[in-house]
PDB file of N, CA, C, O and CB in Angstrom:
ATOM      1  N   MET A   1     101.414 134.495 134.088  1.00  0.00           N
ATOM      2  CA  MET A   1     101.858 133.778 132.887  1.00  0.00           C
ATOM      3  C   MET A   1     101.248 132.290 133.038  1.00  0.00           C
ATOM      4  O   MET A   1     101.091 131.708 134.111  1.00  0.00           O
ATOM      5  CB  MET A   1     103.545 133.787 132.763  1.00  0.00           C
ATOM      6  N   ARG A   2     100.956 131.819 131.843  1.00  0.00           N
ATOM      7  CA  ARG A   2     100.514 130.398 131.856  1.00  0.00           C
ATOM      8  C   ARG A   2     101.675 129.437 131.827  1.00  0.00           C
ATOM      9  O   ARG A   2     102.774 129.743 131.364  1.00  0.00           O
ATOM     10  CB  ARG A   2      99.604 130.110 130.671  1.00  0.00           C
ATOM     11  N   ALA A   3     101.390 128.299 132.326  1.00  0.00           N
ATOM     12  CA  ALA A   3     102.406 127.282 132.333  1.00  0.00           C
ATOM     13  C   ALA A   3     102.596 126.742 130.926  1.00  0.00           C
ATOM     14  O   ALA A   3     101.649 126.733 130.140  1.00  0.00           O
ATOM     15  CB  ALA A   3     102.045 126.163 133.306  1.00  0.00           C
ATOM     16  N   THR A   4     103.754 126.308 130.604  1.00  0.00           N
ATOM     17  CA  THR A   4     104.163 125.788 129.270  1.00  0.00           C
ATOM     18  C   THR A   4     104.304 124.223 129.334  1.00  0.00           C
ATOM     19  O   THR A   4     104.333 123.665 130.432  1.00  0.00           O
ATOM     20  CB  THR A   4     105.555 126.465 128.807  1.00  0.00           C
ATOM     21  N   VAL A   5     104.385 123.574 128.262  1.00  0.00           N
ATOM     22  CA  VAL A   5     104.578 122.220 128.167  1.00  0.00           C
ATOM     23  C   VAL A   5     105.984 121.951 128.713  1.00  0.00           C
ATOM     24  O   VAL A   5     106.145 120.951 129.412  1.00  0.00           O
ATOM     25  CB  VAL A   5     104.374 121.736 126.738  1.00  0.00           C
ATOM     26  N   ARG A   6     107.000 122.756 128.450  1.00  0.00           N
ATOM     27  CA  ARG A   6     108.312 122.509 128.904  1.00  0.00           C
ATOM     28  C   ARG A   6     108.335 122.591 130.393  1.00  0.00           C
ATOM     29  O   ARG A   6     109.005 121.768 131.016  1.00  0.00           O
ATOM     30  CB  ARG A   6     109.280 123.457 128.291  1.00  0.00           C
ATOM     31  N   GLU A   7     107.588 123.612 131.079  1.00  0.00           N
ATOM     32  CA  GLU A   7     107.603 123.568 132.509  1.00  0.00           C
ATOM     33  C   GLU A   7     106.943 122.428 133.159  1.00  0.00           C
ATOM     34  O   GLU A   7     107.401 121.986 134.213  1.00  0.00           O
ATOM     35  CB  GLU A   7     107.035 124.714 132.997  1.00  0.00           C
ATOM     36  N   VAL A   8     105.850 121.895 132.580  1.00  0.00           N
ATOM     37  CA  VAL A   8     105.207 120.658 133.002  1.00  0.00           C
ATOM     38  C   VAL A   8     106.112 119.479 132.860  1.00  0.00           C
ATOM     39  O   VAL A   8     106.159 118.633 133.753  1.00  0.00           O
ATOM     40  CB  VAL A   8     103.961 120.424 132.224  1.00  0.00           C
ATOM     41  N   ALA A   9     106.856 119.384 131.743  1.00  0.00           N
ATOM     42  CA  ALA A   9     107.771 118.282 131.504  1.00  0.00           C
ATOM     43  C   ALA A   9     108.910 118.295 132.476  1.00  0.00           C
ATOM     44  O   ALA A   9     109.369 117.235 132.903  1.00  0.00           O
ATOM     45  CB  ALA A   9     108.299 118.326 130.104  1.00  0.00           C
ATOM     46  N   ALA A  10     109.405 119.522 132.860  1.00  0.00           N
ATOM     47  CA  ALA A  10     110.482 119.649 133.777  1.00  0.00           C
ATOM     48  C   ALA A  10     110.087 119.169 135.190  1.00  0.00           C
ATOM     49  O   ALA A  10     110.832 118.459 135.865  1.00  0.00           O
ATOM     50  CB  ALA A  10     110.947 121.079 133.807  1.00  0.00           C
ATOM     51  N   LEU A  11     108.844 119.605 135.610  1.00  0.00           N
ATOM     52  CA  LEU A  11     108.337 119.220 136.907  1.00  0.00           C
ATOM     53  C   LEU A  11     108.071 117.714 137.110  1.00  0.00           C
ATOM     54  O   LEU A  11     108.250 117.168 138.198  1.00  0.00           O
ATOM     55  CB  LEU A  11     107.099 119.957 137.147  1.00  0.00           C
ATOM     56  N   ALA A  12     107.618 117.042 135.964  1.00  0.00           N
ATOM     57  CA  ALA A  12     107.197 115.661 135.893  1.00  0.00           C
ATOM     58  C   ALA A  12     108.417 114.882 135.688  1.00  0.00           C
ATOM     59  O   ALA A  12     108.416 113.685 135.975  1.00  0.00           O
ATOM     60  CB  ALA A  12     106.166 115.398 134.789  1.00  0.00           C
ATOM     61  N   GLY A  13     109.566 115.514 135.169  1.00  0.00           N
ATOM     62  CA  GLY A  13     110.730 114.647 134.806  1.00  0.00           C
ATOM     63  C   GLY A  13     110.641 113.826 133.585  1.00  0.00           C
ATOM     64  O   GLY A  13     111.223 112.745 133.499  1.00  0.00           O
ATOM     65  N   VAL A  14     109.887 114.346 132.593  1.00  0.00           N
ATOM     66  CA  VAL A  14     109.649 113.739 131.324  1.00  0.00           C
ATOM     67  C   VAL A  14     110.037 114.682 130.188  1.00  0.00           C
ATOM     68  O   VAL A  14     110.424 115.825 130.430  1.00  0.00           O
ATOM     69  CB  VAL A  14     108.204 113.328 131.211  1.00  0.00           C
ATOM     70  N   SER A  15     109.933 114.205 128.959  1.00  0.00           N
ATOM     71  CA  SER A  15     110.076 115.057 127.818  1.00  0.00           C
ATOM     72  C   SER A  15     108.836 115.886 127.449  1.00  0.00           C
ATOM     73  O   SER A  15     107.739 115.485 127.838  1.00  0.00           O
ATOM     74  CB  SER A  15     110.458 114.238 126.684  1.00  0.00           C
ATOM     75  N   PRO A  16     108.931 117.006 126.733  1.00  0.00           N
ATOM     76  CA  PRO A  16     107.737 117.673 126.350  1.00  0.00           C
ATOM     77  C   PRO A  16     106.797 116.849 125.533  1.00  0.00           C
ATOM     78  O   PRO A  16     105.572 116.933 125.622  1.00  0.00           O
ATOM     79  CB  PRO A  16     108.068 118.856 125.635  1.00  0.00           C
ATOM     80  N   LYS A  17     107.530 115.941 124.625  1.00  0.00           N
ATOM     81  CA  LYS A  17     106.630 115.013 123.892  1.00  0.00           C
ATOM     82  C   LYS A  17     105.710 114.163 124.650  1.00  0.00           C
ATOM     83  O   LYS A  17     104.559 113.921 124.286  1.00  0.00           O
ATOM     84  CB  LYS A  17     107.388 114.155 123.117  1.00  0.00           C
ATOM     85  N   THR A  18     106.283 113.698 125.769  1.00  0.00           N
ATOM     86  CA  THR A  18     105.508 112.814 126.625  1.00  0.00           C
ATOM     87  C   THR A  18     104.350 113.488 127.161  1.00  0.00           C
ATOM     88  O   THR A  18     103.261 112.916 127.196  1.00  0.00           O
ATOM     89  CB  THR A  18     106.307 112.282 127.724  1.00  0.00           C
ATOM     90  N   VAL A  19     104.529 114.793 127.626  1.00  0.00           N
ATOM     91  CA  VAL A  19     103.386 115.726 128.211  1.00  0.00           C
ATOM     92  C   VAL A  19     102.413 115.739 127.034  1.00  0.00           C
ATOM     93  O   VAL A  19     101.230 115.466 127.236  1.00  0.00           O
ATOM     94  CB  VAL A  19     103.906 117.363 128.659  1.00  0.00           C
ATOM     95  N   SER A  20     102.857 116.044 125.822  1.00  0.00           N
ATOM     96  CA  SER A  20     101.873 116.156 124.721  1.00  0.00           C
ATOM     97  C   SER A  20     101.061 114.932 124.491  1.00  0.00           C
ATOM     98  O   SER A  20      99.859 115.017 124.241  1.00  0.00           O
ATOM     99  CB  SER A  20     102.555 116.492 123.464  1.00  0.00           C
ATOM    100  N   ASN A  21     101.695 113.781 124.571  1.00  0.00           N
ATOM    101  CA  ASN A  21     101.128 112.491 124.440  1.00  0.00           C
ATOM    102  C   ASN A  21      99.961 112.246 125.529  1.00  0.00           C
ATOM    103  O   ASN A  21      98.882 111.732 125.235  1.00  0.00           O
ATOM    104  CB  ASN A  21     102.273 111.442 124.572  1.00  0.00           C
ATOM    105  N   VAL A  22     100.311 112.672 126.803  1.00  0.00           N
ATOM    106  CA  VAL A  22      99.377 112.482 127.816  1.00  0.00           C
ATOM    107  C   VAL A  22      98.266 113.474 127.655  1.00  0.00           C
ATOM    108  O   VAL A  22      97.132 113.035 127.849  1.00  0.00           O
ATOM    109  CB  VAL A  22     100.016 112.583 129.141  1.00  0.00           C
ATOM    110  N   VAL A  23      98.389 114.666 127.350  1.00  0.00           N
ATOM    111  CA  VAL A  23      97.435 115.645 127.137  1.00  0.00           C
ATOM    112  C   VAL A  23      96.482 115.380 126.025  1.00  0.00           C
ATOM    113  O   VAL A  23      95.265 115.517 126.152  1.00  0.00           O
ATOM    114  CB  VAL A  23      98.074 116.845 126.927  1.00  0.00           C
ATOM    115  N   ASN A  24      97.085 114.987 124.905  1.00  0.00           N
ATOM    116  CA  ASN A  24      96.301 114.706 123.679  1.00  0.00           C
ATOM    117  C   ASN A  24      95.634 113.319 123.653  1.00  0.00           C
ATOM    118  O   ASN A  24      94.619 113.125 122.984  1.00  0.00           O
ATOM    119  CB  ASN A  24      97.202 114.832 122.473  1.00  0.00           C
ATOM    120  N   GLY A  25      96.220 112.353 124.392  1.00  0.00           N
ATOM    121  CA  GLY A  25      95.757 111.056 124.533  1.00  0.00           C
ATOM    122  C   GLY A  25      95.819 110.193 123.337  1.00  0.00           C
ATOM    123  O   GLY A  25      95.058 109.229 123.261  1.00  0.00           O
ATOM    124  N   GLY A  26      96.739 110.482 122.311  1.00  0.00           N
ATOM    125  CA  GLY A  26      96.903 109.787 121.141  1.00  0.00           C
ATOM    126  C   GLY A  26      97.786 108.476 121.290  1.00  0.00           C
ATOM    127  O   GLY A  26      97.616 107.488 120.576  1.00  0.00           O
ATOM    128  N   VAL A  27      98.692 108.557 122.232  1.00  0.00           N
ATOM    129  CA  VAL A  27      99.676 107.469 122.332  1.00  0.00           C
ATOM    130  C   VAL A  27      99.645 106.941 123.644  1.00  0.00           C
ATOM    131  O   VAL A  27      99.584 107.715 124.599  1.00  0.00           O
ATOM    132  CB  VAL A  27     101.052 107.889 122.000  1.00  0.00           C
ATOM    133  N   PRO A  28      99.685 105.550 123.828  1.00  0.00           N
ATOM    134  CA  PRO A  28      99.739 104.990 125.235  1.00  0.00           C
ATOM    135  C   PRO A  28     100.919 105.320 125.974  1.00  0.00           C
ATOM    136  O   PRO A  28     102.032 105.212 125.459  1.00  0.00           O
ATOM    137  CB  PRO A  28      99.643 103.548 125.238  1.00  0.00           C
ATOM    138  N   VAL A  29     100.737 105.743 127.224  1.00  0.00           N
ATOM    139  CA  VAL A  29     101.751 106.123 128.169  1.00  0.00           C
ATOM    140  C   VAL A  29     101.628 105.267 129.391  1.00  0.00           C
ATOM    141  O   VAL A  29     100.526 104.910 129.808  1.00  0.00           O
ATOM    142  CB  VAL A  29     101.650 107.592 128.523  1.00  0.00           C
ATOM    143  N   ARG A  30     102.788 104.926 129.984  1.00  0.00           N
ATOM    144  CA  ARG A  30     102.709 104.015 131.231  1.00  0.00           C
ATOM    145  C   ARG A  30     101.885 104.691 132.300  1.00  0.00           C
ATOM    146  O   ARG A  30     101.982 105.912 132.423  1.00  0.00           O
ATOM    147  CB  ARG A  30     104.170 103.682 131.830  1.00  0.00           C
ATOM    148  N   PRO A  31     101.130 104.038 133.035  1.00  0.00           N
ATOM    149  CA  PRO A  31     100.308 104.581 134.164  1.00  0.00           C
ATOM    150  C   PRO A  31     101.061 105.488 135.071  1.00  0.00           C
ATOM    151  O   PRO A  31     100.616 106.597 135.366  1.00  0.00           O
ATOM    152  CB  PRO A  31      99.745 103.470 134.987  1.00  0.00           C
ATOM    153  N   GLU A  32     102.248 105.011 135.540  1.00  0.00           N
ATOM    154  CA  GLU A  32     103.080 105.839 136.423  1.00  0.00           C
ATOM    155  C   GLU A  32     103.534 107.104 135.854  1.00  0.00           C
ATOM    156  O   GLU A  32     103.544 108.120 136.548  1.00  0.00           O
ATOM    157  CB  GLU A  32     104.234 105.114 136.838  1.00  0.00           C
ATOM    158  N   THR A  33     103.927 107.108 134.578  1.00  0.00           N
ATOM    159  CA  THR A  33     104.287 108.355 133.945  1.00  0.00           C
ATOM    160  C   THR A  33     103.086 109.285 133.660  1.00  0.00           C
ATOM    161  O   THR A  33     103.246 110.503 133.738  1.00  0.00           O
ATOM    162  CB  THR A  33     105.004 108.057 132.671  1.00  0.00           C
ATOM    163  N   ARG A  34     101.945 108.778 133.349  1.00  0.00           N
ATOM    164  CA  ARG A  34     100.733 109.472 133.144  1.00  0.00           C
ATOM    165  C   ARG A  34     100.345 110.147 134.445  1.00  0.00           C
ATOM    166  O   ARG A  34      99.925 111.304 134.465  1.00  0.00           O
ATOM    167  CB  ARG A  34      99.647 108.535 132.645  1.00  0.00           C
ATOM    168  N   ALA A  35     100.490 109.413 135.514  1.00  0.00           N
ATOM    169  CA  ALA A  35     100.106 110.028 136.800  1.00  0.00           C
ATOM    170  C   ALA A  35     101.056 111.185 137.165  1.00  0.00           C
ATOM    171  O   ALA A  35     100.578 112.194 137.682  1.00  0.00           O
ATOM    172  CB  ALA A  35     100.111 108.958 137.933  1.00  0.00           C
ATOM    173  N   ARG A  36     102.349 111.093 136.928  1.00  0.00           N
ATOM    174  CA  ARG A  36     103.252 112.170 137.246  1.00  0.00           C
ATOM    175  C   ARG A  36     102.977 113.391 136.324  1.00  0.00           C
ATOM    176  O   ARG A  36     103.055 114.528 136.789  1.00  0.00           O
ATOM    177  CB  ARG A  36     104.718 111.687 137.110  1.00  0.00           C
ATOM    178  N   VAL A  37     102.688 113.193 135.156  1.00  0.00           N
ATOM    179  CA  VAL A  37     102.386 114.304 134.224  1.00  0.00           C
ATOM    180  C   VAL A  37     101.045 114.947 134.674  1.00  0.00           C
ATOM    181  O   VAL A  37     100.931 116.171 134.739  1.00  0.00           O
ATOM    182  CB  VAL A  37     102.299 113.780 132.696  1.00  0.00           C
ATOM    183  N   GLU A  38     100.107 114.160 134.960  1.00  0.00           N
ATOM    184  CA  GLU A  38      98.710 114.734 135.415  1.00  0.00           C
ATOM    185  C   GLU A  38      98.872 115.531 136.658  1.00  0.00           C
ATOM    186  O   GLU A  38      98.264 116.587 136.830  1.00  0.00           O
ATOM    187  CB  GLU A  38      97.624 113.573 135.706  1.00  0.00           C
ATOM    188  N   GLN A  39      99.740 114.997 137.569  1.00  0.00           N
ATOM    189  CA  GLN A  39      99.945 115.759 138.849  1.00  0.00           C
ATOM    190  C   GLN A  39     100.615 117.020 138.555  1.00  0.00           C
ATOM    191  O   GLN A  39     100.234 117.998 139.199  1.00  0.00           O
ATOM    192  CB  GLN A  39     100.770 114.975 139.883  1.00  0.00           C
ATOM    193  N   ALA A  40     101.620 117.185 137.628  1.00  0.00           N
ATOM    194  CA  ALA A  40     102.249 118.415 137.336  1.00  0.00           C
ATOM    195  C   ALA A  40     101.398 119.276 136.549  1.00  0.00           C
ATOM    196  O   ALA A  40     101.547 120.492 136.668  1.00  0.00           O
ATOM    197  CB  ALA A  40     103.483 118.216 136.672  1.00  0.00           C
ATOM    198  N   VAL A  41     100.508 118.803 135.744  1.00  0.00           N
ATOM    199  CA  VAL A  41      99.544 119.522 135.021  1.00  0.00           C
ATOM    200  C   VAL A  41      98.624 120.346 136.033  1.00  0.00           C
ATOM    201  O   VAL A  41      98.420 121.554 135.918  1.00  0.00           O
ATOM    202  CB  VAL A  41      98.722 118.530 134.141  1.00  0.00           C
ATOM    203  N   ALA A  42      98.094 119.536 137.042  1.00  0.00           N
ATOM    204  CA  ALA A  42      97.252 120.074 138.035  1.00  0.00           C
ATOM    205  C   ALA A  42      97.952 121.066 138.901  1.00  0.00           C
ATOM    206  O   ALA A  42      97.395 122.126 139.190  1.00  0.00           O
ATOM    207  CB  ALA A  42      96.699 119.012 138.838  1.00  0.00           C
ATOM    208  N   GLU A  43      99.163 120.767 139.332  1.00  0.00           N
ATOM    209  CA  GLU A  43      99.963 121.703 140.188  1.00  0.00           C
ATOM    210  C   GLU A  43     100.247 123.010 139.579  1.00  0.00           C
ATOM    211  O   GLU A  43     100.211 124.058 140.223  1.00  0.00           O
ATOM    212  CB  GLU A  43     101.248 121.103 140.551  1.00  0.00           C
ATOM    213  N   LEU A  44     100.547 122.929 138.248  1.00  0.00           N
ATOM    214  CA  LEU A  44     100.950 124.185 137.580  1.00  0.00           C
ATOM    215  C   LEU A  44      99.689 124.905 136.936  1.00  0.00           C
ATOM    216  O   LEU A  44      99.765 126.076 136.565  1.00  0.00           O
ATOM    217  CB  LEU A  44     102.053 123.867 136.457  1.00  0.00           C
ATOM    218  N   GLY A  45      98.564 124.179 136.821  1.00  0.00           N
ATOM    219  CA  GLY A  45      97.438 124.787 136.231  1.00  0.00           C
ATOM    220  C   GLY A  45      97.567 124.870 134.698  1.00  0.00           C
ATOM    221  O   GLY A  45      96.995 125.747 134.051  1.00  0.00           O
ATOM    222  N   TYR A  46      98.320 123.948 134.165  1.00  0.00           N
ATOM    223  CA  TYR A  46      98.483 123.994 132.644  1.00  0.00           C
ATOM    224  C   TYR A  46      97.109 123.779 131.908  1.00  0.00           C
ATOM    225  O   TYR A  46      96.297 122.900 132.198  1.00  0.00           O
ATOM    226  CB  TYR A  46      99.529 122.849 132.160  1.00  0.00           C
ATOM    227  N   VAL A  47      96.979 124.684 130.948  1.00  0.00           N
ATOM    228  CA  VAL A  47      95.788 124.544 130.066  1.00  0.00           C
ATOM    229  C   VAL A  47      96.375 124.664 128.604  1.00  0.00           C
ATOM    230  O   VAL A  47      97.126 125.599 128.326  1.00  0.00           O
ATOM    231  CB  VAL A  47      94.612 125.715 130.391  1.00  0.00           C
ATOM    232  N   PRO A  48      96.018 123.693 127.659  1.00  0.00           N
ATOM    233  CA  PRO A  48      96.566 123.848 126.339  1.00  0.00           C
ATOM    234  C   PRO A  48      96.030 125.082 125.641  1.00  0.00           C
ATOM    235  O   PRO A  48      94.863 125.458 125.749  1.00  0.00           O
ATOM    236  CB  PRO A  48      96.279 122.633 125.523  1.00  0.00           C
ATOM    237  N   ASN A  49      96.999 125.714 124.889  1.00  0.00           N
ATOM    238  CA  ASN A  49      96.632 126.833 124.107  1.00  0.00           C
ATOM    239  C   ASN A  49      96.088 126.446 122.781  1.00  0.00           C
ATOM    240  O   ASN A  49      96.851 126.029 121.909  1.00  0.00           O
ATOM    241  CB  ASN A  49      97.759 127.713 123.941  1.00  0.00           C
ATOM    242  N   LEU A  50      94.811 126.560 122.581  1.00  0.00           N
ATOM    243  CA  LEU A  50      94.065 126.058 121.431  1.00  0.00           C
ATOM    244  C   LEU A  50      94.453 126.965 120.121  1.00  0.00           C
ATOM    245  O   LEU A  50      94.321 126.540 118.973  1.00  0.00           O
ATOM    246  CB  LEU A  50      92.441 126.112 121.768  1.00  0.00           C
ATOM    247  N   SER A  51      94.922 128.201 120.427  1.00  0.00           N
ATOM    248  CA  SER A  51      95.340 129.048 119.235  1.00  0.00           C
ATOM    249  C   SER A  51      96.642 128.576 118.738  1.00  0.00           C
ATOM    250  O   SER A  51      96.862 128.507 117.529  1.00  0.00           O
ATOM    251  CB  SER A  51      95.445 130.568 119.585  1.00  0.00           C
ATOM    252  N   ALA A  52      97.490 128.258 119.600  1.00  0.00           N
ATOM    253  CA  ALA A  52      98.939 127.745 119.312  1.00  0.00           C
ATOM    254  C   ALA A  52      98.590 126.439 118.582  1.00  0.00           C
ATOM    255  O   ALA A  52      99.123 126.212 117.495  1.00  0.00           O
ATOM    256  CB  ALA A  52      99.953 127.484 120.751  1.00  0.00           C
ATOM    257  N   ARG A  53      97.768 125.614 119.095  1.00  0.00           N
ATOM    258  CA  ARG A  53      97.570 124.300 118.409  1.00  0.00           C
ATOM    259  C   ARG A  53      97.090 124.440 116.926  1.00  0.00           C
ATOM    260  O   ARG A  53      97.469 123.713 116.009  1.00  0.00           O
ATOM    261  CB  ARG A  53      96.526 123.456 119.204  1.00  0.00           C
ATOM    262  N   GLY A  54      96.244 125.427 116.824  1.00  0.00           N
ATOM    263  CA  GLY A  54      95.698 125.714 115.413  1.00  0.00           C
ATOM    264  C   GLY A  54      96.770 126.158 114.460  1.00  0.00           C
ATOM    265  O   GLY A  54      96.870 125.712 113.317  1.00  0.00           O
ATOM    266  N   LEU A  55      97.577 127.071 114.995  1.00  0.00           N
ATOM    267  CA  LEU A  55      98.802 127.518 114.186  1.00  0.00           C
ATOM    268  C   LEU A  55      99.704 126.391 113.766  1.00  0.00           C
ATOM    269  O   LEU A  55     100.215 126.352 112.646  1.00  0.00           O
ATOM    270  CB  LEU A  55      99.651 128.506 114.992  1.00  0.00           C
ATOM    271  N   ARG A  56      99.899 125.417 114.749  1.00  0.00           N
ATOM    272  CA  ARG A  56     100.785 124.325 114.595  1.00  0.00           C
ATOM    273  C   ARG A  56     100.300 123.368 113.453  1.00  0.00           C
ATOM    274  O   ARG A  56     101.043 123.040 112.529  1.00  0.00           O
ATOM    275  CB  ARG A  56     100.910 123.590 115.926  1.00  0.00           C
ATOM    276  N   ASN A  57      98.987 122.936 113.577  1.00  0.00           N
ATOM    277  CA  ASN A  57      98.506 122.021 112.612  1.00  0.00           C
ATOM    278  C   ASN A  57      97.789 122.643 111.400  1.00  0.00           C
ATOM    279  O   ASN A  57      97.277 121.918 110.547  1.00  0.00           O
ATOM    280  CB  ASN A  57      97.624 121.102 113.275  1.00  0.00           C
ATOM    281  N   GLY A  58      97.754 123.947 111.326  1.00  0.00           N
ATOM    282  CA  GLY A  58      97.235 124.665 110.077  1.00  0.00           C
ATOM    283  C   GLY A  58      95.619 124.750 110.187  1.00  0.00           C
ATOM    284  O   GLY A  58      94.973 125.121 109.207  1.00  0.00           O
ATOM    285  N   ARG A  59      95.074 124.448 111.229  1.00  0.00           N
ATOM    286  CA  ARG A  59      93.531 124.444 111.365  1.00  0.00           C
ATOM    287  C   ARG A  59      93.129 125.381 112.480  1.00  0.00           C
ATOM    288  O   ARG A  59      93.669 125.297 113.583  1.00  0.00           O
ATOM    289  CB  ARG A  59      92.950 122.964 111.682  1.00  0.00           C
ATOM    290  N   SER A  60      92.194 126.269 112.216  1.00  0.00           N
ATOM    291  CA  SER A  60      91.741 127.086 113.239  1.00  0.00           C
ATOM    292  C   SER A  60      90.428 126.633 113.899  1.00  0.00           C
ATOM    293  O   SER A  60      90.122 126.969 115.043  1.00  0.00           O
ATOM    294  CB  SER A  60      91.609 128.403 112.718  1.00  0.00           C
ATOM    295  N   GLY A  61      89.675 125.853 113.115  1.00  0.00           N
ATOM    296  CA  GLY A  61      88.436 125.397 113.675  1.00  0.00           C
ATOM    297  C   GLY A  61      87.338 126.450 113.557  1.00  0.00           C
ATOM    298  O   GLY A  61      86.341 126.405 114.277  1.00  0.00           O
ATOM    299  N   VAL A  62      87.534 127.392 112.644  1.00  0.00           N
ATOM    300  CA  VAL A  62      86.626 128.572 112.508  1.00  0.00           C
ATOM    301  C   VAL A  62      85.987 128.395 111.172  1.00  0.00           C
ATOM    302  O   VAL A  62      86.654 128.034 110.202  1.00  0.00           O
ATOM    303  CB  VAL A  62      87.388 129.995 112.621  1.00  0.00           C
ATOM    304  N   ILE A  63      84.651 128.653 111.098  1.00  0.00           N
ATOM    305  CA  ILE A  63      84.076 128.652 109.688  1.00  0.00           C
ATOM    306  C   ILE A  63      83.648 130.103 109.503  1.00  0.00           C
ATOM    307  O   ILE A  63      83.023 130.730 110.359  1.00  0.00           O
ATOM    308  CB  ILE A  63      82.789 127.579 109.474  1.00  0.00           C
ATOM    309  N   ALA A  64      84.040 130.602 108.297  1.00  0.00           N
ATOM    310  CA  ALA A  64      83.587 132.035 108.011  1.00  0.00           C
ATOM    311  C   ALA A  64      82.340 131.961 107.150  1.00  0.00           C
ATOM    312  O   ALA A  64      82.146 130.999 106.407  1.00  0.00           O
ATOM    313  CB  ALA A  64      84.735 132.908 107.254  1.00  0.00           C
ATOM    314  N   LEU A  65      81.475 133.003 107.252  1.00  0.00           N
ATOM    315  CA  LEU A  65      80.316 133.084 106.495  1.00  0.00           C
ATOM    316  C   LEU A  65      80.250 134.562 106.009  1.00  0.00           C
ATOM    317  O   LEU A  65      80.318 135.522 106.776  1.00  0.00           O
ATOM    318  CB  LEU A  65      79.063 132.629 107.323  1.00  0.00           C
ATOM    319  N   THR A  66      80.115 134.644 104.709  1.00  0.00           N
ATOM    320  CA  THR A  66      79.966 136.012 104.093  1.00  0.00           C
ATOM    321  C   THR A  66      78.579 136.214 103.517  1.00  0.00           C
ATOM    322  O   THR A  66      78.061 135.322 102.846  1.00  0.00           O
ATOM    323  CB  THR A  66      81.018 136.231 102.967  1.00  0.00           C
ATOM    324  N   LEU A  67      77.993 137.308 103.748  1.00  0.00           N
ATOM    325  CA  LEU A  67      76.632 137.658 103.266  1.00  0.00           C
ATOM    326  C   LEU A  67      76.769 138.850 102.313  1.00  0.00           C
ATOM    327  O   LEU A  67      77.641 139.698 102.502  1.00  0.00           O
ATOM    328  CB  LEU A  67      75.644 138.006 104.481  1.00  0.00           C
ATOM    329  N   PRO A  68      75.884 138.916 101.262  1.00  0.00           N
ATOM    330  CA  PRO A  68      75.856 139.990 100.428  1.00  0.00           C
ATOM    331  C   PRO A  68      75.430 141.331 101.037  1.00  0.00           C
ATOM    332  O   PRO A  68      75.384 142.341 100.335  1.00  0.00           O
ATOM    333  CB  PRO A  68      75.038 139.657  99.380  1.00  0.00           C
TER     334      PRO A  68
END
């Protein structure tokens, strides 16, 4: 099984939103918190699920081409 954001958050002692902020890099996070989250990500081998991200934001990143 793949590690989830919730599992990373529980190990790091932060909220899932904080894990998301660290992984996506959109919001500044305190260096101490960032280090804890990054350590938990490495320990659990967390990899973001790009398919789930596409479902969440409504974009797949796929371009379709049809030919006659």
